[in-house]
C-alpha positions in Angstrom: 17.0 24.7 -6.9 15.5 22.2 -9.3 11.7 21.9 -9.9 11.7 18.5 -8.2 13.4 20.0 -5.1 11.0 23.0 -5.0 8.0 20.7 -5.3 9.2 18.4 -2.6 9.9 21.4 -0.3 6.4 22.7 -0.9 4.7 19.4 0.1 7.0 19.0 3.1 6.0 22.4 4.3 2.3 21.7 3.8 2.7 18.3 5.4 4.2 19.8 8.6 1.4 22.4 8.8 -1.3 19.7 8.3 0.2 17.6 11.1 0.2 20.6 13.4 -3.4 21.4 12.6 -4.6 17.8 12.8 -7.0 16.6 15.4 -4.6 13.7 16.0 -1.2 13.5 17.6 1.0 11.9 15.0 4.0 11.4 17.3 3.5 7.6 17.0 1.8 7.3 13.6 1.7 3.5 13.5 -0.1 3.4 16.8 -2.8 5.6 15.2 -3.1 3.5 12.1 -3.3 0.2 14.1 -6.6 1.3 15.6 -8.1 0.9 12.1 -6.0 -1.4 9.9 -6.6 -4.8 11.5 -9.8 -4.3 9.5 -8.8 -5.3 6.0 -10.5 -4.7 2.6 -11.8 -8.1 1.4 -13.9 -7.9 -1.7 -17.2 -6.2 -1.0 -16.7 -6.2 2.8 -14.1 -5.7 5.5 -12.8 -8.3 7.9 -11.0 -8.1 11.2 -7.9 -10.3 11.1 -7.9 -10.7 14.9 -11.2 -12.5 14.5 -10.1 -14.4 11.4 -7.4 -16.1 13.5 -10.1 -17.7 15.5 -11.9 -19.5 12.7 -11.3 -22.9 11.2 -8.8 -23.4 8.4 -11.6 -24.4 6.0 -13.6 -21.2 6.8 -10.5 -19.0 6.5 -9.6 -20.4 3.0 -13.2 -20.0 1.9 -13.3 -16.4 3.0 -10.0 -15.6 1.3 -11.1 -17.2 -1.9 -14.5 -15.4 -1.8 -12.8 -12.1 -1.1 -10.4 -12.5 -3.9 -13.2 -13.5 -6.3 -15.3 -10.5 -5.3 -12.3 -8.1 -5.6 -11.2 -9.2 -9.0 -14.1 -10.4 -11.1 -17.4 -9.0 -12.5 -17.8 -5.4 -11.8 -14.7 -5.4 -9.7 -12.4 -6.5 -12.5 -12.1 -2.8 -13.3 -10.9 -2.2 -9.7 -8.4 -5.0 -9.0 -8.8 -7.8 -11.6 -7.1 -5.9 -14.4 -3.9 -5.4 -12.5 -3.8 -9.0 -11.4 -4.0 -10.0 -15.0 -1.3 -7.5 -16.1 1.2 -8.0 -13.3 1.0 -11.7 -12.5 3.4 -12.5 -15.4 5.5 -9.4 -14.9 6.2 -10.1 -11.2 7.0 -13.8 -11.7 10.5 -14.6 -10.3 10.8 -11.1 -8.9 11.4 -10.2 -5.3 8.5 -8.0 -4.2 7.9 -6.1 -0.9 4.1 -6.0 -0.4 3.8 -2.8 1.7 0.7 -3.0 3.8 -0.3 -6.5 2.7 -3.6 -6.6 4.5 -5.5 -9.8 3.7 -2.9 -10.8 1.1 -5.2 -10.8 -1.9 -2.4 -9.3 -4.1 0.6 -10.8 -2.4 -0.6 -14.4 -2.1 -1.9 -14.3 -5.7 1.4 -13.2 -7.0 3.3 -15.7 -4.8 1.2 -18.5 -6.2 2.4 -17.6 -9.7 6.1 -17.5 -8.8 6.9 -14.1 -7.3 9.0 -14.0 -4.1 6.9 -12.0 -1.7 7.7 -10.4 1.6 4.6 -9.3 3.4 5.1 -6.1 5.4 2.4 -4.8 7.7 1.9 -2.7 10.8 -0.6 -5.2 12.3 0.7 -8.5 13.5 -2.6 -10.3 13.1 -2.7 -9.3 9.4 0.6 -11.1 8.9 -0.4 -14.1 10.9 -3.5 -14.5 8.7 -1.4 -14.2 5.6 1.1 -16.7 6.9 -1.7 -19.2 7.8 -3.3 -18.9 4.3 0.1 -19.4 2.6 0.7 -22.5 4.7 -2.7 -23.9 3.9 -2.2 -23.2 0.2 1.3 -24.7 0.2 2.9 -21.3 -0.8 6.5 -21.3 0.3 8.2 -18.5 -1.5 7.1 -15.9 1.1 8.5 -14.1 4.1 7.0 -11.8 6.7 8.1 -8.5 8.4 6.2 -6.8 11.2 6.5 -3.0 10.9 6.6 -2.0 14.6 8.3 1.2 13.6 10.6 2.4 10.8 13.6 0.7 12.5 11.9 -2.6 11.7 12.8 -2.1 8.0 16.5 -2.7 8.9 15.6 -6.4 9.0 14.9 -6.4 5.3 17.4 -7.1 2.5 18.4 -4.5 0.0 17.6 -6.3 -3.2 13.9 -6.0 -3.9 12.9 -5.7 -7.5 9.5 -4.2 -6.7 7.9 -2.1 -4.0 4.2 -2.9 -4.2 2.2 -0.2 -2.3 -1.5 -0.7 -2.8 -3.2 2.2 -1.0 -0.9 1.8 2.1 1.1 5.0 2.0 -1.9 7.4 1.4 -3.0 6.8 5.0 -0.2 9.1 6.5 0.4 12.8 6.3 2.8 13.6 3.5 5.8 14.3 5.7 5.4 11.0 7.5 4.8 9.1 4.3 8.0 10.7 2.8 10.0 9.4 5.8 8.6 5.9 5.4 9.2 6.0 1.6 12.9 7.0 2.1 13.4 4.0 4.4 11.7 1.7 1.9 13.8 3.0 -1.0 17.0 1.8 0.8 15.7 -1.7 -0.1 14.9 -1.2 -3.8 17.3 -2.2 -6.4 18.6 0.2 -9.0 16.1 0.0 -11.9 13.6 -1.4 -9.5 9.9 -0.6 -9.8 7.7 1.4 -7.5 4.1 0.4 -8.1 1.4 2.2 -6.1 -2.4 2.6 -6.0 -3.7 5.9 -4.6 -6.7 8.2 -4.7 -6.6 11.1 -7.2 -7.1 14.7 -6.4 -10.3 14.7 -8.5 -11.9 12.3 -6.0 -11.0 14.6 -3.1 -12.5 17.6 -4.9 -15.6 15.6 -5.8 -16.0 14.8 -2.1 -15.9 18.4 -1.1 -12.1 19.0 -0.4 -12.4 17.7 3.1 -9.5 17.9 5.6 -7.6 14.6 5.2 -8.6 13.2 8.6 -12.3 13.7 7.7 -11.8 12.4 4.2 -10.4 9.2 5.7 -13.5 8.8 7.7 -15.6 9.1 4.5 -13.6 7.1 2.0 -12.1 4.3 4.0 -14.7 3.5 6.6 -13.3 5.5 9.5 -9.6 5.7 8.5 -7.7 8.3 10.5 -6.2 9.8 7.4 -6.4 9.6 3.6 -4.4 11.9 1.3 -4.7 12.4 -2.5 -1.8 11.9 -4.9 -1.0 12.8 -8.4 2.3 12.1 -10.3 4.0 15.3 -9.2 3.1 14.7 -5.6 4.2 11.1 -5.6 7.6 12.0 -7.2 8.0 14.6 -4.5 7.4 12.0 -1.9 10.1 9.8 -3.5 12.5 12.7 -3.9 15.6 12.8 -4.0 15.3 9.4 -5.7 14.4 9.8 -9.4 12.0 7.7 -11.4 10.8 7.3 -15.0 7.1 6.6 -15.6 6.1 3.2 -17.0 2.4 3.7 -16.4 0.3 6.4 -14.8 -3.5 6.5 -15.1 -6.7 7.3 -13.3 -9.4 4.6 -13.4 -12.8 3.4 -12.2 -14.5 6.8 -12.8 -11.7 8.7 -11.1 -11.9 6.7 -7.8 -8.3 5.5 -8.1 -5.0 6.3 -9.8 -2.1 4.0 -10.6 1.6 4.6 -10.6 4.2 2.2 -12.1 7.6 3.9 -11.9 11.2 2.6 -12.6 14.1 3.9 -10.6 16.7 6.0 -12.4 19.3 6.5 -9.8 21.9 4.1 -8.5 
């Protein structure tokens, strides 16, 4: 057995044990996550997209522009602005699956600069808000996919250049996140990029090594689950697909880590 296989098996075993011991029944994981994630990060606040659908076009565009500005400039340049600066030219003309697109701060920004974005989300009102903003901004090189369950991914093409996962797959127990990642990988090209933001182990340790359901409550305003990742653990979640590292770093005082990987296998 290879080291990658052994590591993956270890995390799978731990993931199954954690799910068994969890206070929540993860039989329908997306139903659990939907109780939280119509509330989307938007700069220095969080907004409920069901409520956003009821406001005027002018107010929606203003809120989106304000949220983007807050999330990417000033003190928050070190959170989100730096990777907008880095990846806007890299993603231009690429097909990108924005996994857990939320308020579209990343996806719409990249689409405005020429990336071909598919917004993927488990909450239909999140997608409706993104679609409305794209329409108001005249952004046409976009598509939308509602992730009702993993079978919904069969509607996607198999030719994405990039999987863009900004904090979306850390909200599931490892075993379930592995299952979703395996389905997503069916749609990533050979030599495609897997780009992900996560929370590092050092942040979990700093917060007292809480059970992941309680850590979600602390870190993400009542999220049902948040799990730490390092490079070894992420590669185990992507196993048996193999990746080379383009960029791996912790940033913002150990609050976040960044993974930019390129697929090795055909």
